[in-house]
C-alpha positions as CSV (number, residue, x, y, z in Angstrom):
1,X,5.3,1.3,-25.4
2,X,9.1,0.9,-24.9
3,X,10.1,-2.0,-22.6
4,X,11.2,-0.6,-19.2
5,X,14.5,-1.8,-17.8
6,X,13.1,-2.2,-14.2
7,X,16.2,-0.8,-12.6
8,X,16.3,-1.1,-8.9
9,X,17.3,1.1,-6.0
10,X,17.1,0.5,-2.2
11,X,17.3,3.0,0.6
12,X,17.5,2.1,4.2
13,X,17.5,4.2,7.4
14,X,19.5,3.0,10.4
15,X,19.6,3.9,14.1
16,X,22.9,4.2,15.9
17,X,23.4,2.7,19.4
18,X,26.2,2.5,21.9
19,X,27.6,-1.0,21.4
20,X,27.8,-1.6,25.2
21,X,24.7,0.0,26.7
22,X,22.5,-0.6,23.6
23,X,21.1,3.0,24.1
24,X,20.5,5.3,21.2
25,X,23.3,7.8,20.4
26,X,23.6,10.8,18.1
27,X,25.9,10.3,15.1
28,X,29.1,12.2,15.7
29,X,30.2,14.6,13.0
30,X,33.5,12.7,12.7
31,X,31.6,9.4,12.1
32,X,29.5,11.0,9.4
33,X,32.6,12.4,7.8
34,X,34.2,8.9,7.8
35,X,31.1,7.4,6.3
36,X,30.9,10.1,3.6
37,X,34.6,9.7,2.8
38,X,34.0,5.9,2.3
39,X,30.6,6.0,0.6
40,X,30.2,9.5,-1.0
41,X,26.7,10.5,-1.7
42,X,25.4,7.0,-0.9
43,X,25.2,8.0,2.8
44,X,23.5,11.0,4.4
45,X,22.2,12.2,7.8
46,X,18.5,11.8,8.5
47,X,15.9,13.9,10.4
48,X,17.0,12.8,13.8
49,X,20.6,13.1,14.8
50,X,20.7,9.4,15.9
51,X,19.8,8.2,12.3
52,X,21.7,7.6,9.2
53,X,20.5,6.8,5.7
54,X,22.1,4.8,2.9
55,X,21.1,4.2,-0.7
56,X,22.3,1.9,-3.4
57,X,23.2,3.1,-6.8
58,X,21.0,2.3,-9.8
59,X,21.1,-1.5,-9.9
60,X,20.3,-3.7,-12.9
61,X,19.3,-6.6,-10.8
62,X,18.7,-7.8,-7.2
63,X,22.1,-9.5,-7.4
64,X,23.7,-6.1,-8.0
65,X,21.6,-4.6,-5.3
66,X,22.9,-7.3,-2.9
67,X,26.5,-6.4,-3.6
68,X,25.9,-2.7,-3.2
69,X,23.7,-2.9,-0.1
70,X,26.1,-5.4,1.5
71,X,29.0,-3.0,0.9
72,X,27.0,-0.1,2.5
73,X,26.1,-2.1,5.5
74,X,29.6,-3.4,6.1
75,X,31.0,0.1,5.7
76,X,28.6,1.7,8.1
77,X,29.1,-1.1,10.7
78,X,32.9,-0.8,10.4
79,X,32.9,3.0,10.7
80,X,30.5,2.9,13.7
81,X,32.6,0.3,15.5
82,X,35.6,2.7,15.5
83,X,33.5,4.9,17.8
84,X,32.1,2.1,20.0
85,X,28.8,2.2,18.2
86,X,26.7,-0.1,16.1
87,X,23.9,0.4,13.5
88,X,20.5,-1.2,13.8
89,X,18.4,-1.9,10.7
90,X,15.1,-1.7,12.5
91,X,12.1,0.7,12.4
92,X,11.8,1.4,16.2
93,X,14.4,1.2,19.0
94,X,12.9,-1.0,21.6
95,X,13.3,1.3,24.6
96,X,14.4,4.8,23.5
97,X,12.6,7.9,24.6
98,X,11.6,10.0,21.6
99,X,11.3,13.1,23.7
100,X,15.0,13.2,24.5
101,X,16.1,13.1,20.8
102,X,17.1,16.2,18.8
103,X,16.9,16.7,15.0
104,X,19.8,17.1,12.7
105,X,20.8,20.8,12.2
106,X,20.1,21.2,8.5
107,X,17.8,23.7,6.7
108,X,15.5,21.0,5.4
109,X,15.1,19.5,8.8
110,X,14.8,22.8,10.5
111,X,11.9,23.6,8.2
112,X,10.3,20.2,9.0
113,X,10.6,20.8,12.7
114,X,9.0,24.3,12.3
115,X,6.2,23.3,9.9
116,X,5.1,20.0,11.5
117,X,5.4,20.8,15.2
118,X,5.0,18.0,17.7
119,X,4.1,15.2,15.3
120,X,7.5,15.3,13.6
121,X,9.4,15.2,17.0
122,X,8.0,11.7,17.5
123,X,9.6,10.5,14.2
124,X,12.0,8.1,15.9
125,X,11.3,5.6,13.2
126,X,13.1,4.2,10.1
127,X,11.8,2.9,6.8
128,X,12.9,1.0,3.7
129,X,12.3,2.5,0.3
130,X,12.4,0.4,-2.9
131,X,12.6,2.2,-6.3
132,X,11.8,0.6,-9.6
133,X,12.7,2.4,-12.8
134,X,9.8,3.4,-15.1
135,X,10.7,6.3,-17.3
136,X,7.2,7.1,-18.6
137,X,5.2,9.5,-16.4
138,X,1.8,8.1,-17.2
139,X,3.0,4.5,-16.9
140,X,4.3,5.3,-13.4
141,X,0.9,6.6,-12.3
142,X,-1.0,3.7,-13.9
143,X,1.2,1.1,-12.2
144,X,1.1,3.0,-8.9
145,X,-2.7,2.8,-8.9
146,X,-2.6,-1.0,-9.4
147,X,0.3,-1.8,-7.1
148,X,-1.4,-0.3,-4.1
149,X,-3.3,-3.6,-3.7
150,X,-0.1,-5.4,-2.8
151,X,1.3,-2.8,-0.3
152,X,-0.2,-4.6,2.8
153,X,1.4,-7.8,1.7
154,X,4.8,-6.1,1.6
155,X,4.2,-4.5,5.0
156,X,3.2,-7.7,6.6
157,X,6.4,-9.4,5.6
158,X,8.7,-6.5,6.6
159,X,7.3,-5.7,10.1
160,X,10.1,-4.9,12.6
161,X,8.6,-2.4,15.2
162,X,6.7,-4.1,18.0
163,X,8.2,-2.1,20.8
164,X,8.0,1.6,21.6
165,X,9.3,3.4,24.6
166,X,10.1,0.1,26.4
167,X,6.6,-1.4,25.9
168,X,5.2,-4.0,23.6
169,X,2.6,-2.1,21.6
170,X,0.7,-5.2,20.4
171,X,1.4,-4.1,16.9
172,X,4.0,-5.6,14.5
173,X,4.6,-2.2,12.8
174,X,4.2,0.6,15.4
175,X,6.3,2.7,13.0
176,X,3.3,3.1,10.7
177,X,1.2,4.4,13.6
178,X,3.8,7.1,14.3
179,X,4.3,8.0,10.6
180,X,0.6,8.3,9.8
181,X,0.4,11.3,12.1
182,X,2.3,13.3,9.4
183,X,0.3,14.9,6.6
184,X,0.4,13.5,3.0
185,X,1.0,9.9,4.2
186,X,-0.8,6.6,3.8
187,X,-2.3,5.1,0.7
188,X,-2.0,7.5,-2.3
189,X,-5.1,9.1,-3.9
190,X,-6.4,7.3,-7.0
191,X,-5.0,9.6,-9.7
192,X,-5.9,8.5,-13.2
193,X,-3.1,10.3,-14.9
194,X,0.2,12.0,-14.3
195,X,-1.3,15.3,-15.3
196,X,-4.0,14.9,-12.6
197,X,-1.3,14.2,-10.1
198,X,0.7,17.2,-11.1
199,X,-2.3,19.5,-11.0
200,X,-2.9,18.5,-7.4
201,X,0.7,18.7,-6.1
202,X,1.4,21.8,-8.1
203,X,-1.5,23.6,-6.3
204,X,0.2,22.9,-3.0
205,X,3.6,24.0,-4.4
206,X,2.1,27.1,-5.9
207,X,0.3,28.0,-2.7
208,X,3.6,27.8,-0.8
209,X,2.5,24.8,1.3
210,X,5.3,22.5,0.2
211,X,8.4,23.3,-1.9
212,X,8.4,20.1,-3.9
213,X,7.0,16.6,-4.1
214,X,9.6,15.2,-1.7
215,X,7.2,16.4,1.1
216,X,4.7,13.9,-0.1
217,X,5.2,10.7,1.9
218,X,2.6,8.2,0.6
219,X,3.1,4.5,0.9
220,X,4.0,4.5,-2.8
221,X,4.7,7.6,-4.9
222,X,6.4,8.8,-8.0
223,X,9.9,9.6,-6.8
224,X,10.7,13.2,-6.4
225,X,14.3,12.7,-7.7
226,X,14.3,9.7,-10.1
227,X,12.1,8.3,-12.9
228,X,10.9,5.6,-10.6
229,X,8.0,4.4,-8.5
230,X,9.0,4.3,-4.9
231,X,7.5,1.8,-2.5
232,X,7.8,3.3,1.0
233,X,5.4,1.2,3.1
234,X,8.0,-1.3,4.5
235,X,9.7,-1.3,7.9
236,X,13.5,-1.7,7.9
237,X,14.5,-5.3,8.0
238,X,17.5,-6.3,10.2
239,X,18.4,-9.3,7.9
240,X,19.5,-8.0,4.5
241,X,18.3,-11.0,2.6
242,X,14.7,-10.1,3.7
243,X,15.2,-6.6,2.3
244,X,16.2,-8.2,-1.0
245,X,13.2,-10.4,-1.0
246,X,10.9,-7.4,-0.6
247,X,12.9,-5.6,-3.4
248,X,12.4,-8.7,-5.6
249,X,8.7,-8.6,-4.9
250,X,8.3,-4.9,-5.7
251,X,10.3,-5.3,-8.9
252,X,8.4,-8.5,-10.0
253,X,5.0,-7.0,-9.3
254,X,5.9,-3.9,-11.3
255,X,6.9,-6.0,-14.3
256,X,3.8,-8.2,-14.0
257,X,1.6,-5.1,-14.1
258,X,3.4,-3.6,-17.0
259,X,3.2,-6.9,-18.9
260,X,-0.6,-6.9,-18.3
261,X,-0.8,-3.4,-19.8
262,X,1.2,-4.5,-22.8
263,X,-1.5,-7.2,-23.4
264,X,-4.2,-4.5,-23.0
265,X,-5.1,-5.9,-19.5
266,X,-4.8,-4.6,-16.0
267,X,-5.1,-5.4,-12.3
268,X,-8.4,-4.4,-10.9
269,X,-8.5,-1.1,-9.0
270,X,-9.9,-1.9,-5.6
271,X,-11.5,0.5,-3.1
272,X,-9.0,2.2,-0.9
273,X,-11.3,1.4,2.1
274,X,-10.7,-2.3,1.6
275,X,-6.9,-1.9,0.9
276,X,-6.7,0.2,4.1
277,X,-8.3,-2.6,6.1
278,X,-5.5,-5.0,4.9
279,X,-3.0,-2.3,5.7
280,X,-4.2,-2.2,9.2
281,X,-4.2,-6.0,9.5
282,X,-0.6,-6.1,8.3
283,X,0.4,-3.3,10.7
284,X,-1.3,-5.0,13.6
285,X,-0.6,-8.7,13.0
286,X,2.2,-8.9,10.5
287,X,1.9,-12.2,8.6
288,X,0.1,-14.1,11.3
289,X,-3.7,-13.4,11.0
290,X,-4.1,-13.3,7.2
291,X,-5.3,-10.6,4.9
292,X,-8.5,-10.0,3.0
293,X,-8.5,-11.5,-0.5
294,X,-10.6,-8.8,-1.9
295,X,-11.5,-10.8,-5.1
296,X,-12.7,-13.7,-3.0
297,X,-14.2,-11.6,-0.2
298,X,-12.5,-13.9,2.4
299,X,-9.8,-13.8,5.0
300,X,-6.9,-15.9,3.7
301,X,-3.7,-17.0,5.6
302,X,-0.6,-15.2,4.6
303,X,1.2,-18.4,3.7
304,X,-1.5,-19.1,1.1
305,X,-1.4,-15.5,-0.2
306,X,2.4,-15.6,-0.6
307,X,2.3,-18.9,-2.4
308,X,-0.3,-17.5,-4.8
309,X,1.8,-14.4,-5.3
310,X,4.9,-16.4,-6.1
311,X,3.0,-18.4,-8.7
312,X,1.7,-15.2,-10.2
313,X,5.1,-13.6,-10.4
314,X,7.1,-16.7,-11.3
315,X,7.8,-15.8,-14.9
316,X,8.5,-12.1,-14.1
317,X,11.0,-13.0,-11.4
318,X,12.7,-15.5,-13.7
319,X,13.0,-12.8,-16.4
320,X,14.4,-10.4,-13.8
321,X,16.8,-12.9,-12.3
322,X,15.4,-12.8,-8.8
323,X,13.3,-16.0,-8.6
324,X,15.2,-17.3,-5.5
325,X,14.8,-14.0,-3.7
326,X,11.0,-14.0,-4.5
327,X,10.5,-17.5,-3.3
328,X,12.3,-16.7,-0.1
329,X,9.1,-14.8,1.0
330,X,7.9,-18.2,2.1
331,X,10.8,-18.5,4.5
332,X,9.8,-15.1,6.1
333,X,6.3,-16.4,6.7
334,X,7.6,-19.7,8.0
335,X,10.4,-18.4,10.2
336,X,8.8,-15.1,11.3
337,X,9.5,-11.4,10.8
338,X,11.8,-9.3,12.9
339,X,8.8,-8.2,15.1
340,X,8.2,-11.8,16.0
341,X,11.9,-12.6,16.6
342,X,12.2,-9.5,18.8
343,X,9.3,-10.7,20.9
344,X,10.8,-14.2,21.1
345,X,14.1,-12.8,22.3
346,X,12.4,-10.6,24.9
347,X,10.3,-13.5,26.1
348,X,13.3,-15.8,26.4
349,X,15.2,-13.2,28.4
350,X,12.3,-12.7,30.8
351,X,12.1,-16.5,31.2
352,X,15.8,-16.5,32.0
353,X,15.0,-14.0,34.9
354,X,16.1,-10.8,33.2
355,X,14.2,-7.7,34.3
356,X,12.5,-5.5,31.7
357,X,15.4,-3.3,31.0
358,X,17.8,-6.2,30.5
359,X,15.3,-8.0,28.3
360,X,15.0,-5.0,26.0
361,X,18.8,-4.7,25.8
362,X,18.8,-8.4,24.8
363,X,16.5,-7.5,21.9
364,X,18.9,-4.7,20.8
365,X,21.9,-7.0,21.0
366,X,20.0,-9.5,18.8
367,X,19.3,-6.7,16.3
368,X,23.0,-5.7,16.3
369,X,23.9,-9.3,15.3
370,X,21.3,-9.5,12.6
371,X,22.5,-6.3,10.9
372,X,25.7,-8.1,9.8
373,X,24.2,-11.6,9.3
374,X,25.3,-13.1,6.0
375,X,27.2,-10.0,4.8
376,X,30.4,-11.9,4.4
377,X,28.7,-14.0,1.7
378,X,27.8,-11.0,-0.4
379,X,31.4,-10.2,-1.5
380,X,32.9,-6.9,-2.2
């Protein structure tokens, strides 16, 4: 088996808000043209007209991804500022009304609106996608089966969507509750080979139900466009360094599993029922109430699980040059995710006598600030 290069790509979806009122706004055509002129095909519209998506190039390392993603974020923020707007790297706007939003006029999105009906109109959500290059088809499927175990851990550390429609949902990732209403989402089926995967998806394509595999939205999937596995379970993270930590984890886990295979070993394939329970716990509680260690059959605090994961991945992260980013997962557990910070900002605003509307605007303003936090240090 040839040694993969583990190239990396990161996609983020942003929401656009009025910089003064903090309310969602649709992306003006002129703004999209400005972004496209500056970034080329690294920026594109998303399903809803208030969203915009960026994607890094093919990066050799997390350090390279930091430079590229930092450039993308700075450029989007600068272009938006010219129109009195600001981007949010967050999975749900704290107080927006999904019923008042319109979708982007584009054939693909027109088809989605027609095919998926009311469930797709609620898709006022944004996600983070991390690609890791694995050129061999069967290797991608084998690693995808094993990496599913770790998806709840990634979700717990990325959660950024506690509010929906002006209310605290009690969940740390309400985004996932909305997204799971779509078909072909959630944990992937346990395909044992690429050929088995193709037989299933080709049946849908042949029957005219979907036109290609880009309409399959599992938490992890073989990318429809690139020779990569694509982890899609994570919320968007306002602080870019947290995104890079998640990317380092996905890249290091992938390498660890490939190295096991090279030694004729593998990670155990656990029942999707048990992984789904952890997925729910991450969605509900983020990193605060622990996950089920399926091997031990016990609920384990997230800090302990992250420490064990860092030890497990230490050599792989060192080989990939992302050990510092991997170890920063402990900082996320200690300092809290975006969902927790948003609740803290809201609570402080209420304690300072703000009404509900103003407290939610305070949350948006904090998210606006976090979008650009530390970007000056990434360089051009």
